[in-house]
N, C-alpha and C positions, 0 to 999 in steps of 0.2 A: 504493500500500500504506500503510495506516494504521500508525502506530507505537504508538498507545495508544488507549484507548477508555474513556469514562465510562459506556457503556451495558452492557458485559459484559466479564467476564474470560474466560469460556469460552462458546462457542456450538456446539452440535451440531445439524445439520439432516439428518434422515432417514439417520443413520449406521448402516451395517451392517458387521459384521466376521465373517469366517470364516477359519479356518486351513486352508490347502491347499484340498482339494476337499471338506472336511467341511461340515456344516450351519452356518448362521450362529450364532455365539455371541451376538451382539448384533444386534437387528433394529429398524430404523427408530427409532433413539434420537434424540430431539429435546428439547433443553433449553437454557436460558441460566443461567449463574451470574453474578450481579451483583457488583461490587466490594464487599468488606467483609462478605460472607456467611459463615456457618458451617454446614456440612452434614455429615450422616452418610450414608455409602454402605453400604447393607445388601443382603443376599441370601444364599442358602444357599451352601455350599462348591461351587465350580464354576459359580456362576451367571454369572460374568463381571465381578466387581468389579475384580480386578487387571487384566483386559484393558481395562476402561474407563479406569482410571488410566493405563495405558501409552499409550492413545490421546491422553490429555490431555497427558502430558509427552513426546510425540512419539517414543516408543520403538516404536510400531506405526503403520502407515498403515491407514486404513479401507479396507474392500473397496468401499464406496460411500458417498455422502453427503458433506457439507461440515463441516469443523471450522475454527473461528476462535478464535484466542488473542489477547487484548489488542487486538482489532480487526483482526488480520491473518488473512486467508484463507490457511490453510496450503497449500492446493493451488497457489496462485500466488506464495507467498512464496519469494524466492530462497534457495537452499541456504545461501549465505554469511550470511544473516540469521537462520537458525534457532538457532545457538549463543547469540545475544543473547536470543532469546525463552526458551530453556531456562534461562538464568541468572536469569530472574525467577521460576523455579519451584523450590521446595524439595521434595525427595522423601524420605520415610522408607520404606525398602524393608523388606519382611517378612523378608528374609534378611540385613539389615543392610548388607552390601557395604562393610564397613570395610577399610582397608588394614592388613594384619597386621604389616607392618614399621614402621608408625608408631605412636607413643604415642597415648593417648586425646586428649591436648592437640593433637597435630599433625593427627590426623584431623579434629577439630572446626575447627581453624584453617585447614584447606586451602581452603575457599571464599573466605575473606578474603585469603589469600595470592594466590590466582589473580586476585582483584579488585584487587590492588595496595595493600591497606590497610597502613598503617604498623605496624611490628612492636610498637611500644608500645601501640597501640590493640588489636592482636590479643591481646597478653598480658592486658590488662585485661578485655576482653570474654569471652575464652575461660575465663579463671580464674573469673569471676563466674558464667558459665553452667554450668560443670561443678560448681561448688559448689552451685548452685541445684538441679541434678538429682541431688545426693547422691553425687558422684564426686570430691570434693576429694582424698580419699586415693588415688585411682587415676589421678591426672592423668598420671603417667609410665608407666602400665601399657600394655602392648600388648594388642590384642584377644584373642589366644589365651589370655591369662591371666585374662580377665574372664568372669564368668558370662553367661548369655544375657540376663538382665535388665539387667546393666550394659552390655553391648554395645548393647542396645536404646536405652538412655539416651544413649550416645555418638552413636548414629546420629541420634537426635532432635535432640540439641544441634547436630550438624553441619548438619542440614537447616534449622534456624531461625536459626543464628548470623548469616547475612547478611540477615536480615529480608526474606524473599522476598515478592513480590506475591501469590503463590499457593503454598499448602502442601498437598501431597498426602501422606497417611499411610496405609499399608497395615498394619492391625492394630498400631498403635503401642503398645498396652498389653497385648499378648498374652503378654509374657514378664516382667511385673512384678506385684507384689502389688497389692491393692486400694488401699492407702494411696498407693503411688507412682503408680498409675493416675490417681487423683484429682489428685495433684500435677502430673502431666504434662498432664492436661486443663486445669487452671488455667493452665499455661504457654501452651497453645494459645489459650486464651481471651484472655490478655493480649496475645499476638501479634495476635489478631483485632481487639482494640480499637485497635491501632496501624494497622489498615487492611489486614492480610493476609487474603485469602480462604482459608478452611480447608475441606478435604474429607477426612474420616476414614472409611476403610473399617474396619468392626468387626463382631464377633459379640457384643460385650459389651452385652447388652440393658440391664443395670442402668445403665451409663453413658449409653446413649441415652435412657433414661427420665428419668434424673436431670437431664440438661442440656437436654433438650427441644428441641434444634435441629431444623430441617426435615430430612427424610430423602429420599434418593434410593434407591428400592428396585428391584433388578433381579429380575424373575420371568419365567421362560421366555423369556429373551432380550430382553424389553421393559423399559423403565424407566418407573416411575411416581413421582410426587411425593407425599409425605405431609407435611402441615403439622405442625410441632412445636407445643409448648405456647405459648400467646400470650405468656407471660412471657419467652420466649427471643427475642423479636423487637423489641428496643429501637431498632433503627436502620432507616431506610428501605431501606438496602442489603440487608436481609434479608427484605424483603417479597416475597410471592408473587403473581404475576399469571398469568393464563391467556390466551394469544393463539391465535386460530384458525389451524390449518394444514390442509393437504389431507386429512390422515388423522384429524383430530379436534382436538387441542389441543397447543400448545407448552407445555412445562414451563419456566417462567421464575421464577427465585428471586432 
């Protein structure tokens, strides 16, 4: 079992997903995400965007096909090794999933405390990040006292505080105004410049058009790749290649 890979962060090979005895939500999904890329995940409501993200962060198992993370074939990875893989992934959930009994500060600090980071470092990093996302005055507030947009920003800060190798965000700008949405997108881009691979599921077409990153679009259960604007491809890690497979082509980004 490989512990890391310079070739891909995520690899899907002919992955299918169905819930119970229902029809497949995702069909023969095949793609690679290379380290350092930035991608938008698009599709209509109910198309399967959240399901795809859940497969990536190991909350779901595929009905068929192969999934590899950081060079590890998930099907043969020992269960004891899965938590370490999950710790490399930051997730911004659509429903936030904050701990209501903890302050905004403690919610954001949680991943660092789990990782054993010194409290002095935690204080500095969390303070700076919460100030950056405009929550300096709410640092001691608990989630039930915050607006939806404020909770969204706490959730994003928690997901990025440990600088994950891969960040998955499900509608991260859905509860904030346009100005804050741009600010958060710039935060994601700064994280991306430090080497984090970013995947953002969104319905915000203006952001998609403005930033021009490549797009993964789910339509009728199938995934297709749409190249972004050329100006958004400054690094080799974001280049797109097409590799033949049995059904036609592998989407590799």
